[in-house]
C-alpha positions as CSV (number, residue, x, y, z in Angstrom):
1,M,-21.8,16.8,-26.9
2,E,-18.7,16.8,-24.8
3,T,-20.7,16.4,-21.6
4,F,-22.5,13.4,-23.0
5,L,-19.2,11.7,-23.8
6,E,-18.0,12.4,-20.3
7,F,-21.2,10.9,-18.9
8,L,-20.9,7.9,-21.1
9,R,-17.3,7.4,-20.1
10,E,-18.2,7.5,-16.4
11,V,-21.0,5.0,-16.9
12,L,-18.7,2.6,-18.7
13,K,-16.1,3.0,-16.0
14,G,-18.7,2.1,-13.4
15,I,-19.9,-1.0,-15.4
16,I,-16.4,-2.2,-15.8
17,R,-15.5,-1.7,-12.2
18,E,-18.6,-3.5,-10.9
19,S,-18.2,-6.4,-13.3
20,S,-14.5,-6.9,-12.5
21,A,-15.3,-6.8,-8.8
22,Y,-18.0,-9.4,-9.3
23,I,-15.7,-11.7,-11.2
24,F,-13.0,-11.3,-8.6
25,R,-15.3,-12.1,-5.7
26,K,-16.7,-15.1,-7.6
27,H,-13.2,-16.5,-8.2
28,M,-12.2,-16.0,-4.5
29,I,-15.4,-17.7,-3.2
30,E,-15.0,-20.6,-5.6
31,D,-11.3,-21.1,-4.6
32,K,-12.3,-21.4,-1.0
33,K,-15.0,-23.9,-1.7
34,T,-12.8,-26.4,-3.6
35,T,-11.9,-28.3,-0.4
36,Q,-14.5,-30.9,0.4
37,R,-15.8,-31.1,3.9
38,R,-16.4,-34.4,5.7
39,R,-19.9,-35.2,6.8
40,K,-20.3,-35.5,10.6
41,H,-21.0,-39.0,11.8
42,K,-24.3,-39.3,13.6
43,G,-23.9,-40.7,17.1
44,G,-26.2,-43.1,18.9
45,S,-27.1,-46.7,18.3
46,K,-28.5,-47.8,14.9
47,K,-31.0,-50.5,15.0
């Protein structure tokens, strides 16, 4: 029974670690994308 609880504890640690890393990465990426980029003007003559 004790080994099962240790296994369950390790599984929960892994899940929490992966989910927190995912949330952290998502927030870092969203913060970088908040600045809007200008579109490049197309050159050449327009007729």
